[in-house]
LOKEVO-701549 format. One line per 3 residues: number of its first residue (from 1); their letters; for each residue x, y, z of C-alpha. Coordinates in nm, 3 decimals, m for minus. Layout:
BEGIN
NUM) a) X:Y:Z; ...
REM end
This chain:
BEGIN
1) mfs) 0.000:0.000:0.000; 0.119:0.354:m0.082; 0.318:0.506:0.203
4) ltg) 0.546:0.806:0.228; 0.912:0.773:0.320; 0.937:1.034:0.594
7) erl) 1.317:1.050:0.583; 1.319:1.198:0.232; 1.066:1.464:0.326
10) arl) 1.263:1.544:0.642; 1.579:1.598:0.437; 1.392:1.829:0.202
13) rea) 1.265:2.031:0.497; 1.613:2.061:0.645; 1.835:2.123:0.345
16) mpp) 1.649:2.191:0.018; 1.645:2.566:m0.063; 1.276:2.669:m0.063
19) eii) 1.310:2.874:m0.381; 1.394:2.558:m0.576; 1.067:2.380:m0.498
22) rqt) 0.875:2.703:m0.552; 0.987:2.675:m0.915; 0.786:2.354:m0.965
25) cmg) 0.609:2.376:m1.302; 0.247:2.298:m1.377; 0.046:2.300:m1.696
28) lek) m0.306:2.214:m1.808; m0.462:2.067:m2.120; m0.840:2.103:m2.121
31) esl) m1.066:1.953:m2.387; m1.407:2.105:m2.465; m1.657:1.984:m2.721
34) rva) m1.786:2.256:m2.951; m2.164:2.234:m2.977; m2.414:2.380:m3.225
37) cdg) m2.709:2.586:m3.103; m2.944:2.289:m3.158; m2.749:2.087:m2.900
40) gia) m2.569:1.854:m3.140; m2.197:1.830:m3.201; m2.072:2.116:m3.422
43) ttp) m2.007:2.014:m3.782; m1.842:2.342:m3.875; m1.462:2.365:m3.914
46) hpr) m1.237:2.466:m3.625; m1.303:2.843:m3.602; m1.059:3.030:m3.822
49) awg) m1.062:3.312:m3.567; m0.892:3.072:m3.324; m0.597:3.019:m3.556
52) aal) m0.452:2.712:m3.728; m0.501:2.403:m3.510; m0.178:2.250:m3.640
55) thp) 0.052:2.533:m3.536; m0.119:2.741:m3.266; 0.068:2.666:m2.942
58) wit) m0.230:2.698:m2.708; m0.556:2.641:m2.903; m0.587:2.325:m3.109
61) tdy) m0.811:2.021:m3.157; m0.797:1.669:m3.022; m0.970:1.384:m3.206
64) sea) m1.252:1.575:m3.368; m1.270:1.904:m3.552; m1.528:1.989:m3.285
67) lae) m1.319:1.881:m2.984; m1.122:2.193:m2.891; m0.816:2.166:m2.672
70) fit) m0.685:2.457:m2.465; m0.323:2.425:m2.350; m0.123:2.629:m2.104
73) ppl) 0.256:2.653:m2.101; 0.437:2.517:m1.794; 0.392:2.779:m1.523
76) ass) 0.520:2.827:m1.168; 0.189:2.771:m0.988; m0.149:2.611:m1.037
79) daa) m0.310:2.954:m0.999; m0.099:3.087:m1.286; m0.202:2.791:m1.501
82) ldf) m0.569:2.851:m1.418; m0.538:3.223:m1.498; m0.381:3.144:m1.835
85) lad) m0.653:2.888:m1.911; m0.921:3.140:m1.815; m0.774:3.399:m2.054
88) lqs) m0.755:3.143:m2.334; m1.116:3.039:m2.292; m1.231:3.401:m2.257
91) yay) m1.064:3.474:m2.589; m1.211:3.167:m2.757; m1.566:3.228:m2.633
94) rll) m1.564:3.584:m2.766; m1.499:3.450:m3.115; m1.761:3.174:m3.121
97) dge) m2.051:3.245:m3.356; m2.375:3.071:m3.266; m2.199:2.784:m3.088
100) flw) m2.089:2.710:m2.733; m1.852:2.480:m2.544; m1.990:2.178:m2.359
103) ats) m1.946:2.183:m1.981; m1.903:1.810:m1.917; m1.676:1.521:m2.013
106) mpc) m1.951:1.310:m2.167; m2.066:1.455:m2.499; m2.379:1.631:m2.615
109) ila) m2.640:1.483:m2.853; m2.466:1.266:m3.112; m2.596:1.144:m3.445
112) geq) m2.381:0.836:m3.489; m2.024:0.774:m3.601; m2.042:0.967:m3.926
115) gip) m2.179:1.276:m3.753; m1.844:1.324:m3.577; m1.600:1.522:m3.795
118) iad) m1.237:1.410:m3.767; m0.986:1.689:m3.703; m0.831:1.840:m4.016
121) ygn) m0.483:1.995:m4.001; m0.430:2.113:m4.357; m0.227:1.982:m4.649
124) snl) 0.121:1.954:m4.503; 0.265:1.608:m4.450; 0.263:1.667:m4.074
127) grm) m0.100:1.779:m4.088; m0.197:1.477:m4.295; m0.019:1.246:m4.052
130) khi) m0.215:1.387:m3.756; m0.541:1.351:m3.950; m0.475:0.996:m4.070
133) yrv) m0.379:0.887:m3.720; m0.725:0.998:m3.606; m0.889:0.824:m3.901
136) glg) m0.712:0.510:m3.779; m0.845:0.557:m3.426; m1.195:0.571:m3.568
139) wry) m1.146:0.246:m3.761; m0.990:0.072:m3.462; m1.208:0.187:m3.173
142) grv) m1.495:0.388:m3.318; m1.540:0.764:m3.326; m1.792:0.810:m3.046
145) mqv) m1.563:0.734:m2.753; m1.303:0.972:m2.898; m1.517:1.281:m2.828
148) iag) m1.523:1.229:m2.451; m1.343:1.529:m2.299; m1.098:1.541:m2.011
151) vhf) m0.839:1.753:m1.834; m0.468:1.665:m1.823; m0.244:1.798:m1.546
154) nws) 0.130:1.823:m1.619; 0.375:1.846:m1.330; 0.753:1.869:m1.303
157) lpd) 1.022:1.977:m1.061; 1.279:2.234:m1.181; 1.612:2.121:m1.324
160) sfw) 1.789:2.270:m1.022; 1.603:2.031:m0.790; 1.777:1.716:m0.907
163) pay) 2.145:1.794:m0.830; 2.039:1.925:m0.488; 1.821:1.619:m0.424
166) arl) 2.100:1.386:m0.536; 2.336:1.544:m0.281; 2.074:1.500:m0.007
169) lge) 2.038:1.131:m0.088; 2.409:1.069:m0.143; 2.356:0.995:m0.514
172) tda) 2.611:1.093:m0.779; 2.404:1.082:m1.102; 2.130:1.348:m1.091
175) dal) 1.993:1.254:m1.436; 1.955:0.888:m1.339; 1.791:0.992:m1.012
178) rnd) 1.545:1.215:m1.201; 1.441:0.934:m1.435; 1.412:0.678:m1.155
181) aym) 1.214:0.917:m0.934; 0.969:1.012:m1.208; 0.916:0.649:m1.309
184) gmv) 0.861:0.558:m0.942; 0.609:0.840:m0.928; 0.430:0.700:m1.234
187) rnl) 0.408:0.355:m1.073; 0.270:0.499:m0.748; 0.018:0.718:m0.931
190) qri) m0.111:0.405:m1.100; m0.131:0.215:m0.771; m0.352:0.479:m0.612
193) gwi) m0.498:0.610:m0.938; m0.852:0.512:m0.840; m0.857:0.799:m0.589
196) vpy) m0.874:1.057:m0.872; m1.205:0.940:m1.027; m1.350:0.888:m0.680
199) lfg) m1.271:1.244:m0.571; m1.311:1.429:m0.899; m1.512:1.202:m1.128
202) asp) m1.793:1.404:m1.286; m1.944:1.170:m1.544; m2.196:0.940:m1.373
205) avc) m2.448:0.977:m1.657; m2.454:1.001:m2.036; m2.697:1.095:m2.311
208) ksf) m2.863:0.790:m2.467; m2.746:0.912:m2.810; m2.394:0.805:m2.708
211) fad) m2.504:0.451:m2.793; m2.593:0.420:m3.161; m2.865:0.157:m3.110
214) gts) m3.010:0.322:m2.800; m2.925:0.027:m2.577; m2.663:0.005:m2.302
217) pls) m2.561:m0.214:m2.007; m2.603:0.100:m1.794; m2.919:0.172:m1.595
220) vfd) m3.196:0.403:m1.718; m3.218:0.743:m1.546; m3.491:0.885:m1.769
223) edt) m3.604:0.857:m2.129; m3.293:1.042:m2.253; m3.025:0.936:m2.004
226) ffe) m2.828:0.631:m1.898; m2.641:0.627:m1.567; m2.499:0.412:m1.290
229) pha) m2.639:0.487:m0.941; m2.294:0.480:m0.772; m2.078:0.576:m1.069
232) tsl) m1.810:0.843:m1.039; m1.656:0.857:m1.388; m1.809:0.664:m1.677
235) rmg) m1.538:0.832:m1.883; m1.285:0.611:m1.701; m1.510:0.305:m1.723
238) dig) m1.587:0.044:m1.985; m1.750:0.291:m2.225; m1.454:0.533:m2.226
241) yqn) m1.145:0.535:m2.447; m0.934:0.241:m2.339; m0.708:m0.005:m2.519
244) kke) m0.976:m0.268:m2.461; m0.817:m0.528:m2.682; m0.479:m0.492:m2.515
247) dgl) m0.450:m0.854:m2.404; m0.538:m0.999:m2.743; m0.313:m0.756:m2.923
250) giq) m0.014:m0.816:m2.699; 0.047:m0.456:m2.586; 0.258:m0.493:m2.274
253) vcy) 0.409:m0.168:m2.152; 0.681:m0.201:m1.889; 0.719:0.060:m1.613
256) rdv) 1.043:m0.074:m1.461; 1.247:0.224:m1.579; 1.239:0.484:m1.853
259) kay) 1.442:0.271:m2.092; 1.214:m0.032:m2.053; 0.906:0.191:m2.087
262) aqs) 1.030:0.353:m2.408; 1.142:0.020:m2.553; 0.804:m0.140:m2.489
265) llh) 0.635:0.146:m2.673; 0.882:0.111:m2.961; 0.795:m0.257:m2.979
268) avt) 0.424:m0.174:m2.999; 0.464:0.084:m3.277; 0.675:m0.152:m3.490
271) tpa) 0.493:m0.487:m3.440; 0.215:m0.579:m3.687; m0.126:m0.681:m3.550
274) daw) m0.357:m0.914:m3.741; m0.667:m0.731:m3.619; m0.548:m0.400:m3.763
277) eri) m0.411:m0.556:m4.081; m0.763:m0.665:m4.166; m0.865:m0.297:m4.174
280) gik) m0.604:m0.220:m4.439; m0.364:0.073:m4.446; m0.428:0.240:m4.779
283) veg) m0.746:0.129:m4.951; m0.838:0.260:m5.298; m0.582:0.538:m5.257
286) eyr) m0.715:0.657:m4.917; m0.539:0.599:m4.587; m0.741:0.420:m4.319
289) qln) m0.457:0.426:m4.067; m0.088:0.514:m4.054; 0.011:0.148:m4.024
292) anl) m0.128:m0.184:m3.906; 0.095:m0.215:m3.598; m0.016:m0.269:m3.240
295) lqi) m0.005:0.109:m3.201; 0.008:0.355:m3.491; 0.208:0.594:m3.273
298) ene) 0.285:0.603:m2.901; m0.004:0.839:m2.817; m0.251:0.565:m2.904
301) yyn) m0.158:0.375:m2.589; m0.404:0.493:m2.327; m0.309:0.515:m1.962
304) tvr) m0.404:0.735:m1.671; m0.051:0.871:m1.631; 0.241:0.913:m1.870
307) pkq) 0.609:1.002:m1.831; 0.682:1.263:m2.098; 0.969:1.436:m2.273
310) vpg) 0.927:1.730:m2.509; 1.003:1.584:m2.854; 1.205:1.768:m3.111
313) cme) 1.082:1.842:m3.463; 0.940:1.513:m3.601; 1.093:1.316:m3.313
316) apa) 0.892:1.017:m3.186; 0.794:1.041:m2.815; 0.963:0.711:m2.726
319) val) 1.283:0.818:m2.899; 1.277:1.148:m2.707; 1.247:0.954:m2.379
322) ler) 1.541:0.731:m2.470; 1.753:1.028:m2.568; 1.679:1.273:m2.286
325) gvr) 1.477:1.091:m2.019; 1.164:1.212:m1.843; 1.091:1.584:m1.844
328) yve) 0.749:1.587:m1.675; 0.460:1.362:m1.577; 0.112:1.392:m1.727
331) lrs) m0.190:1.291:m1.517; m0.475:1.213:m1.757; m0.759:1.084:m1.539
334) ldv) m0.940:1.410:m1.460; m1.297:1.459:m1.575; m1.411:1.806:m1.676
337) day) m1.565:1.963:m1.365; m1.911:2.063:m1.485; m1.957:2.305:m1.196
340) hpl) m1.653:2.519:m1.272; m1.622:2.733:m1.586; m1.260:2.623:m1.630
343) gvd) m1.341:2.255:m1.582; m1.095:2.241:m1.291; m1.025:2.457:m0.984
346) gtq) m0.738:2.556:m0.757; m0.832:2.332:m0.464; m0.831:2.030:m0.692
349) lrf) m0.492:2.120:m0.841; m0.330:2.189:m0.505; m0.437:1.847:m0.384
352) lea) m0.296:1.690:m0.701; 0.032:1.878:m0.654; 0.066:1.733:m0.304
355) lmf) m0.042:1.388:m0.424; 0.207:1.380:m0.711; 0.493:1.506:m0.494
358) scl) 0.405:1.240:m0.236; 0.415:0.972:m0.506; 0.760:1.090:m0.611
361) lad) 0.900:1.078:m0.255; 0.745:0.743:m0.162; 0.905:0.404:m0.213
364) spg) 0.796:0.250:m0.543; 0.870:m0.117:m0.609; 0.820:m0.259:m0.955
367) lsg) 0.474:m0.338:m1.091; 0.400:m0.707:m1.138; 0.153:m0.838:m1.393
370) del) m0.092:m0.924:m1.116; m0.066:m0.574:m0.971; m0.134:m0.416:m1.311
373) lei) m0.450:m0.627:m1.335; m0.550:m0.506:m0.987; m0.486:m0.143:m1.090
376) nen) m0.711:m0.175:m1.396; m0.983:m0.352:m1.197; m0.974:m0.089:m0.921
379) ilr) m1.014:0.193:m1.174; m1.313:0.023:m1.337; m1.470:m0.061:m1.003
382) vah) m1.444:0.298:m0.881; m1.556:0.439:m1.218; m1.880:0.238:m1.210
385) rgr) m1.937:0.176:m0.837; m1.712:0.418:m0.649; m1.986:0.556:m0.419
388) epg) m2.131:0.216:m0.335; m2.147:0.173:0.046; m1.873:m0.055:0.176
391) lkl) m1.707:m0.093:m0.164; m1.385:m0.292:m0.150; m1.085:m0.269:m0.382
394) rcc) m0.789:m0.502:m0.415; m0.442:m0.417:m0.286; m0.153:m0.665:m0.304
397) gnp) m0.402:m0.946:m0.357; m0.613:m0.855:m0.055; m0.954:m0.686:m0.032
400) vrl) m0.949:m0.344:0.133; m1.230:m0.096:0.192; m1.214:0.208:m0.033
403) ydw) m1.254:0.437:0.269; m0.968:0.274:0.461; m0.731:0.294:0.165
406) gkh) m0.838:0.649:0.087; m0.780:0.757:0.447; m0.434:0.597:0.433
409) imd) m0.357:0.800:0.119; m0.473:1.124:0.284; m0.256:1.053:0.588
412) avm) 0.045:1.006:0.358; m0.024:1.321:0.154; m0.093:1.558:0.443
415) pva) 0.274:1.594:0.554; 0.367:1.693:0.199; 0.079:1.942:0.194
418) efl) 0.206:2.091:0.520; 0.556:2.114:0.370; 0.426:2.294:0.061
421) dsl) 0.226:2.533:0.279; 0.541:2.613:0.477; 0.713:2.711:0.151
424) hgs) 0.426:2.927:0.029; 0.319:3.077:0.361; m0.036:2.945:0.337
427) hdy) m0.274:2.672:0.452; m0.410:2.614:0.102; m0.255:2.270:0.048
430) eda) m0.366:2.135:0.387; m0.716:2.273:0.325; m0.719:2.101:m0.015
433) vdd) m0.639:1.765:0.146; m0.904:1.824:0.413; m1.160:1.892:0.140
436) qlh) m1.086:1.555:m0.018; m1.102:1.378:0.319; m1.454:1.514:0.360
439) kll) m1.549:1.345:0.032; m1.429:1.015:0.173; m1.639:1.068:0.485
442) nvd) m1.946:1.180:0.289; m1.988:1.054:m0.069; m2.267:1.308:m0.126
445) ltp) m1.996:1.576:m0.152; m1.836:1.417:m0.460; m1.907:1.586:m0.797
448) sar) m2.069:1.270:m0.933; m2.316:1.251:m0.645; m2.394:1.622:m0.671
451) mld) m2.468:1.587:m1.043; m2.713:1.299:m1.000; m2.880:1.463:m0.700
454) emg) m2.926:1.788:m0.889; m3.058:1.613:m1.201; m3.311:1.428:m0.987
457) erg) m3.421:1.733:m0.789; m3.465:1.947:m1.101; m3.613:1.672:m1.316
460) esf) m3.337:1.718:m1.572; m3.191:1.471:m1.818; m2.812:1.461:m1.852
463) yqf) m2.843:1.672:m2.166; m3.058:1.936:m1.994; m2.823:1.950:m1.696
466) arr) m2.512:1.984:m1.914; m2.669:2.240:m2.145; m2.780:2.455:m1.851
469) lst) m2.428:2.467:m1.707; m2.276:2.514:m2.053; m2.498:2.822:m2.101
472) thh) m2.395:2.955:m1.760; m2.025:2.912:m1.841; m2.076:3.068:m2.183
475) ryf) m2.222:3.378:m2.020; m1.938:3.388:m1.765; m1.665:3.390:m2.026
478) rer) m1.841:3.632:m2.259; m1.866:3.880:m1.971; m1.521:3.814:m1.824
481) ala) m1.276:4.101:m1.876; m0.967:4.027:m2.086; m0.669:4.262:m2.061
484) sek) m0.587:4.444:m2.384; m0.229:4.314:m2.384; m0.359:3.956:m2.359
487) lde) m0.600:4.020:m2.642; m0.317:4.158:m2.856; m0.094:3.860:m2.770
490) fdr) m0.360:3.606:m2.865; m0.440:3.795:m3.188; m0.071:3.783:m3.278
493) lve) m0.053:3.408:m3.210; m0.351:3.348:m3.439; m0.185:3.531:m3.726
496) qsf) 0.149:3.363:m3.661; m0.015:3.020:m3.663; m0.131:3.070:m4.021
499) vdq) 0.215:3.188:m4.124; 0.370:2.881:m3.961; 0.124:2.643:m4.126
502) arl) 0.187:2.795:m4.468; 0.561:2.763:m4.412; 0.522:2.394:m4.328
505) eaa) 0.315:2.328:m4.638; 0.561:2.514:m4.861; 0.859:2.328:m4.715
508) ddr) 0.728:1.978:m4.795; 0.976:1.813:m5.031; 0.839:1.456:m5.020
511) dsd) 0.509:1.289:m5.086; 0.318:1.163:m4.784; 0.420:0.799:m4.831
514) rff) 0.789:0.891:m4.818; 0.734:1.130:m4.528; 0.562:0.862:m4.320
517) ady) 0.830:0.606:m4.402; 1.104:0.848:m4.296; 0.923:0.928:m3.971
520) faq) 0.882:0.565:m3.871; 1.238:0.480:m3.972; 1.358:0.652:m3.652
523) thq) 1.174:0.398:m3.437; 1.339:0.107:m3.617; 1.675:0.281:m3.584
526) aia) 1.619:0.330:m3.212; 1.539:m0.040:m3.169; 1.849:m0.137:m3.367
529) aqe) 2.061:0.094:m3.153; 1.927:m0.065:m2.836; 2.004:m0.413:m2.970
532) ttk) 2.359:m0.305:m3.054; 2.400:m0.171:m2.699; 2.292:m0.508:m2.557
535) e) 2.558:m0.687:m2.763
REM end
């Protein structure tokens, strides 16, 4: 069971310069479905007023042309990240014409697979690659699950932390320590990953139109809504975007260390899969997928948390990890908070900061195959039944009550919250942990419970509930003041994005087939280099 190593925290308190940890970086990626005034998914192109989705650094699209993604740079506090996100969304809302952004993770009214437009990134080879990858996702897993929205939280310690931390621990290789610590953090975040959908899950219900034939294994809430009575996050459950065929397809990602992790991803993106070969790659001159391998590219592998490195121009993510190690960790299991205009708030992020730091400082043994199965089962159990009285999860092969495990996690995180408060001269982190403890004591305080209670009290379907809050958020952002210098900066980025896209398209000197072959050659070269190293 997750437990904090107090000695490491004590050494940080005694000897780590406070200004170093104050430079911890945080960033957000928030997805929002663009919706037409009639309540269906928007079929119009990504708004030109928002810039080119391929090259704008902060406003782009995810799977669908209608699934907007708002990205912040890495910033020195969660409040700074939230402020940047608020400015981005204020800018975007001002430029929407007759449409609005959906307030929840689960989508609006859908009209089947073909009613979901796949994101288009222009005529450059890079743009075509991003589009074809998404076409492949549709063929492999279906389009509907790809328009579920979420929030990703990126977290990293400053470069100056690692030499200082190495000295505290008596280590000599700060880069090796950084990689080992981040990978240990990833393993621990998976072990206790169920706590995130329990505390912050906000998708206990879904519009019936999500299911093409109108039937579902879920329960019926009303004539327009399916739900689960004790669900926290259907997004993280069986109906969400998962690599459901992982066992049959042989995708086995190893979390032992960064090298093993990257190599397992390289194996998956270079190994053919019979199931995907049956789809075909290029049929009658049109691409259906980038390749027929276990994964088209590394991003296709879904997990709740990822170790990340910023890739260079046309560099594969796994190759970047092999070359330069882990730069930051991305937590991907957050639902969009329907009650907050930003989809996430400061209390939530401060708790996650303390949780992630705790996971980095704690001991982290390797993950066995049995433990990975437990992790997946715990996530599904909490997603569908997390508020069920007396619910038990599995830890190290033994049943354990969700409340008991959750209380153990809070007890481990609180000392880190107190440490962070001491650095910032506040009680905000301790208060954030206390808020989450209250949700363990009273499930009615969780977002998922509040949503279902409110829908029942108001006689609303999921659609009516989500549209009401979407309208409220729309009004908030349209009325929110945006500083003139921010407005000028965002206008400049829009114009620059079109210049950058045009430059990419003009610079193409190969056809798409050759471009794709050259891109994937780097993964084969990386595998060959690793084999040579073994010899």
